[in-house]
C-alpha atoms as an extended CHARMM CRD file, in Angstrom:
* protein
*
       117  EXT
         1         1  UNK       CA             10.2430000000      -60.6760000000       18.8310000000  PROA      1               0.0000000000
         2         2  UNK       CA              6.1200000000      -60.1940000000       18.3530000000  PROA      2               0.0000000000
         3         3  UNK       CA              7.1390000000      -59.1320000000       14.7440000000  PROA      3               0.0000000000
         4         4  UNK       CA              9.6080000000      -62.3940000000       14.1780000000  PROA      4               0.0000000000
         5         5  UNK       CA              6.6110000000      -64.8030000000       15.4200000000  PROA      5               0.0000000000
         6         6  UNK       CA              3.6050000000      -63.1800000000       13.7120000000  PROA      6               0.0000000000
         7         7  UNK       CA              5.4840000000      -64.0110000000       10.0170000000  PROA      7               0.0000000000
         8         8  UNK       CA              5.5790000000      -68.0720000000       10.3720000000  PROA      8               0.0000000000
         9         9  UNK       CA              2.0790000000      -67.9270000000       12.4700000000  PROA      9               0.0000000000
        10        10  UNK       CA              0.5970000000      -66.0950000000        8.6640000000  PROA      10              0.0000000000
        11        11  UNK       CA              2.2030000000      -68.6590000000        6.2430000000  PROA      11              0.0000000000
        12        12  UNK       CA              0.5430000000      -71.2730000000        8.6950000000  PROA      12              0.0000000000
        13        13  UNK       CA             -2.5830000000      -70.0380000000        8.5930000000  PROA      13              0.0000000000
        14        14  UNK       CA             -2.4490000000      -69.6770000000        4.8830000000  PROA      14              0.0000000000
        15        15  UNK       CA             -0.8990000000      -73.4870000000        4.7220000000  PROA      15              0.0000000000
        16        16  UNK       CA             -4.1120000000      -74.7720000000        6.0330000000  PROA      16              0.0000000000
        17        17  UNK       CA             -6.6150000000      -73.0270000000        4.6700000000  PROA      17              0.0000000000
        18        18  UNK       CA             -4.7930000000      -74.4840000000        1.7040000000  PROA      18              0.0000000000
        19        19  UNK       CA             -3.2400000000      -71.1880000000       -0.0620000000  PROA      19              0.0000000000
        20        20  UNK       CA              0.7900000000      -71.0590000000        0.4370000000  PROA      20              0.0000000000
        21        21  UNK       CA              2.2380000000      -67.7950000000       -0.9400000000  PROA      21              0.0000000000
        22        22  UNK       CA              4.6740000000      -68.5660000000       -4.1110000000  PROA      22              0.0000000000
        23        23  UNK       CA              8.1070000000      -66.8670000000       -5.0330000000  PROA      23              0.0000000000
        24        24  UNK       CA              5.7820000000      -64.7280000000       -7.8050000000  PROA      24              0.0000000000
        25        25  UNK       CA              3.7180000000      -63.2960000000       -4.6320000000  PROA      25              0.0000000000
        26        26  UNK       CA              0.7170000000      -65.4770000000       -6.3750000000  PROA      26              0.0000000000
        27        27  UNK       CA             -1.1690000000      -67.3800000000       -3.7810000000  PROA      27              0.0000000000
        28        28  UNK       CA             -1.7390000000      -71.4840000000       -4.2570000000  PROA      28              0.0000000000
        29        29  UNK       CA             -4.6520000000      -72.3600000000       -5.8710000000  PROA      29              0.0000000000
        30        30  UNK       CA             -6.7900000000      -75.4000000000       -4.7370000000  PROA      30              0.0000000000
        31        31  UNK       CA             -6.6520000000      -78.6730000000       -7.5860000000  PROA      31              0.0000000000
        32        32  UNK       CA            -10.6560000000      -77.9170000000       -7.4430000000  PROA      32              0.0000000000
        33        33  UNK       CA            -10.5810000000      -74.7420000000       -9.0140000000  PROA      33              0.0000000000
        34        34  UNK       CA             -7.1290000000      -75.2310000000      -11.7810000000  PROA      34              0.0000000000
        35        35  UNK       CA             -9.7450000000      -75.9860000000      -14.6530000000  PROA      35              0.0000000000
        36        36  UNK       CA            -10.6040000000      -72.1930000000      -14.2370000000  PROA      36              0.0000000000
        37        37  UNK       CA             -6.8010000000      -71.2200000000      -13.0520000000  PROA      37              0.0000000000
        38        38  UNK       CA             -6.0540000000      -72.7340000000      -16.5500000000  PROA      38              0.0000000000
        39        39  UNK       CA             -8.8740000000      -71.8120000000      -18.6800000000  PROA      39              0.0000000000
        40        40  UNK       CA             -8.6970000000      -67.8050000000      -17.6230000000  PROA      40              0.0000000000
        41        41  UNK       CA             -4.4270000000      -68.0550000000      -18.2560000000  PROA      41              0.0000000000
        42        42  UNK       CA             -5.1970000000      -68.3910000000      -21.5850000000  PROA      42              0.0000000000
        43        43  UNK       CA             -8.3490000000      -66.1610000000      -21.6000000000  PROA      43              0.0000000000
        44        44  UNK       CA             -9.7940000000      -64.5130000000      -25.0080000000  PROA      44              0.0000000000
        45        45  UNK       CA            -11.3390000000      -61.3340000000      -23.9930000000  PROA      45              0.0000000000
        46        46  UNK       CA            -14.0070000000      -60.3090000000      -24.4810000000  PROA      46              0.0000000000
        47        47  UNK       CA            -16.9470000000      -57.0730000000      -24.0810000000  PROA      47              0.0000000000
        48        48  UNK       CA            -19.9370000000      -57.1570000000      -22.5330000000  PROA      48              0.0000000000
        49        49  UNK       CA            -22.2570000000      -55.0960000000      -25.0280000000  PROA      49              0.0000000000
        50        50  UNK       CA            -24.6380000000      -54.0940000000      -22.1910000000  PROA      50              0.0000000000
        51        51  UNK       CA            -25.4450000000      -54.7940000000      -18.7550000000  PROA      51              0.0000000000
        52        52  UNK       CA            -26.3310000000      -58.4940000000      -18.8730000000  PROA      52              0.0000000000
        53        53  UNK       CA            -26.5430000000      -60.9060000000      -15.3300000000  PROA      53              0.0000000000
        54        54  UNK       CA            -24.0790000000      -63.5990000000      -15.0170000000  PROA      54              0.0000000000
        55        55  UNK       CA            -25.6090000000      -66.7740000000      -13.8530000000  PROA      55              0.0000000000
        56        56  UNK       CA            -25.1340000000      -70.4220000000      -11.9380000000  PROA      56              0.0000000000
        57        57  UNK       CA            -25.4560000000      -71.9880000000      -15.6850000000  PROA      57              0.0000000000
        58        58  UNK       CA            -26.6240000000      -71.3960000000      -18.7990000000  PROA      58              0.0000000000
        59        59  UNK       CA            -30.2890000000      -71.0950000000      -18.4650000000  PROA      59              0.0000000000
        60        60  UNK       CA            -32.2060000000      -67.6910000000      -17.8660000000  PROA      60              0.0000000000
        61        61  UNK       CA            -34.1400000000      -69.3180000000      -14.8690000000  PROA      61              0.0000000000
        62        62  UNK       CA            -30.5840000000      -70.1770000000      -13.0830000000  PROA      62              0.0000000000
        63        63  UNK       CA            -29.3630000000      -68.1040000000       -9.7660000000  PROA      63              0.0000000000
        64        64  UNK       CA            -27.7240000000      -64.7500000000      -11.1120000000  PROA      64              0.0000000000
        65        65  UNK       CA            -24.1610000000      -64.5420000000       -9.8620000000  PROA      65              0.0000000000
        66        66  UNK       CA            -23.5510000000      -61.0130000000      -10.4190000000  PROA      66              0.0000000000
        67        67  UNK       CA            -24.1150000000      -57.7690000000      -13.2690000000  PROA      67              0.0000000000
        68        68  UNK       CA            -21.6590000000      -57.7320000000      -16.2850000000  PROA      68              0.0000000000
        69        69  UNK       CA            -21.5740000000      -54.2230000000      -16.6880000000  PROA      69              0.0000000000
        70        70  UNK       CA            -21.9200000000      -52.5040000000      -20.1680000000  PROA      70              0.0000000000
        71        71  UNK       CA            -18.6680000000      -51.7810000000      -21.8070000000  PROA      71              0.0000000000
        72        72  UNK       CA            -16.5300000000      -53.2370000000      -18.8180000000  PROA      72              0.0000000000
        73        73  UNK       CA            -14.3820000000      -56.9670000000      -19.9530000000  PROA      73              0.0000000000
        74        74  UNK       CA            -13.9440000000      -60.0560000000      -18.9060000000  PROA      74              0.0000000000
        75        75  UNK       CA            -12.7490000000      -63.7730000000      -19.9760000000  PROA      75              0.0000000000
        76        76  UNK       CA            -14.1620000000      -65.9440000000      -22.0280000000  PROA      76              0.0000000000
        77        77  UNK       CA            -13.4870000000      -69.6540000000      -21.1280000000  PROA      77              0.0000000000
        78        78  UNK       CA            -15.5410000000      -71.7670000000      -23.7050000000  PROA      78              0.0000000000
        79        79  UNK       CA            -19.2870000000      -71.4880000000      -25.4400000000  PROA      79              0.0000000000
        80        80  UNK       CA            -22.0190000000      -73.5470000000      -24.3580000000  PROA      80              0.0000000000
        81        81  UNK       CA            -25.5550000000      -74.6790000000      -25.7840000000  PROA      81              0.0000000000
        82        82  UNK       CA            -28.0310000000      -73.9220000000      -22.6980000000  PROA      82              0.0000000000
        83        83  UNK       CA            -31.5850000000      -72.6800000000      -22.5630000000  PROA      83              0.0000000000
        84        84  UNK       CA            -32.9330000000      -70.5180000000      -24.7410000000  PROA      84              0.0000000000
        85        85  UNK       CA            -33.2520000000      -67.1670000000      -23.6980000000  PROA      85              0.0000000000
        86        86  UNK       CA            -35.4260000000      -64.2070000000      -25.5060000000  PROA      86              0.0000000000
        87        87  UNK       CA            -34.7640000000      -59.8970000000      -26.4130000000  PROA      87              0.0000000000
        88        88  UNK       CA            -31.5810000000      -60.3040000000      -24.7310000000  PROA      88              0.0000000000
        89        89  UNK       CA            -29.5800000000      -57.4850000000      -26.2800000000  PROA      89              0.0000000000
        90        90  UNK       CA            -31.6970000000      -56.8010000000      -29.4180000000  PROA      90              0.0000000000
        91        91  UNK       CA            -32.0620000000      -60.7620000000      -30.3080000000  PROA      91              0.0000000000
        92        92  UNK       CA            -35.5570000000      -61.9210000000      -29.9800000000  PROA      92              0.0000000000
        93        93  UNK       CA            -34.1140000000      -65.6830000000      -29.3280000000  PROA      93              0.0000000000
        94        94  UNK       CA            -31.3940000000      -67.7480000000      -29.3260000000  PROA      94              0.0000000000
        95        95  UNK       CA            -29.8290000000      -70.4200000000      -27.2380000000  PROA      95              0.0000000000
        96        96  UNK       CA            -26.0580000000      -70.2290000000      -27.2630000000  PROA      96              0.0000000000
        97        97  UNK       CA            -23.8730000000      -69.2290000000      -24.3300000000  PROA      97              0.0000000000
        98        98  UNK       CA            -20.6170000000      -68.4220000000      -23.0770000000  PROA      98              0.0000000000
        99        99  UNK       CA            -18.8930000000      -69.0490000000      -19.5480000000  PROA      99              0.0000000000
       100       100  UNK       CA            -16.6490000000      -66.7200000000      -18.1170000000  PROA      100             0.0000000000
       101       101  UNK       CA            -15.0310000000      -64.9510000000      -16.0020000000  PROA      101             0.0000000000
       102       102  UNK       CA            -15.8290000000      -61.5750000000      -15.2370000000  PROA      102             0.0000000000
       103       103  UNK       CA            -13.7570000000      -59.9660000000      -12.4290000000  PROA      103             0.0000000000
       104       104  UNK       CA            -13.2670000000      -63.1800000000      -10.4120000000  PROA      104             0.0000000000
       105       105  UNK       CA            -16.6270000000      -64.8550000000      -11.0910000000  PROA      105             0.0000000000
       106       106  UNK       CA            -17.3700000000      -68.0480000000      -12.8500000000  PROA      106             0.0000000000
       107       107  UNK       CA            -20.5030000000      -68.3300000000      -14.9880000000  PROA      107             0.0000000000
       108       108  UNK       CA            -22.6050000000      -68.0340000000      -17.5830000000  PROA      108             0.0000000000
       109       109  UNK       CA            -23.7380000000      -65.0990000000      -20.5160000000  PROA      109             0.0000000000
       110       110  UNK       CA            -25.4970000000      -65.1690000000      -23.2740000000  PROA      110             0.0000000000
       111       111  UNK       CA            -23.5180000000      -65.1750000000      -26.4890000000  PROA      111             0.0000000000
       112       112  UNK       CA            -24.9560000000      -62.0560000000      -27.9560000000  PROA      112             0.0000000000
       113       113  UNK       CA            -24.1130000000      -60.0690000000      -25.0680000000  PROA      113             0.0000000000
       114       114  UNK       CA            -20.4010000000      -60.1390000000      -25.2950000000  PROA      114             0.0000000000
       115       115  UNK       CA            -17.8170000000      -59.5260000000      -28.1860000000  PROA      115             0.0000000000
       116       116  UNK       CA            -14.5580000000      -60.2170000000      -28.5180000000  PROA      116             0.0000000000
       117       117  UNK       CA            -12.2450000000      -57.6310000000      -27.7420000000  PROA      117             0.0000000000
């Protein structure tokens, strides 16, 4: 009897949190996250050329969200013009960044530190 009550309660809890299971097994996403979901659905695969910091905004002064490891793949969302960076991935100075999704973290990396794969 207790097992029969757990499943409906779990669904209610997920619904209240804004996450409802679908028939495919994926969770529904809140509307404020739809831009990221739509962008990553059309993923253009990128590979990191070296270990690189994924940042909150397109600036070297921005908060580091996580480290993207050399040789691993992520998704390109779009290119952006941002703050200049120096000595990144062998390039003396540049200012173009990529907005990326790396293992669920959406942030910015220097354009010269990734390549399409």
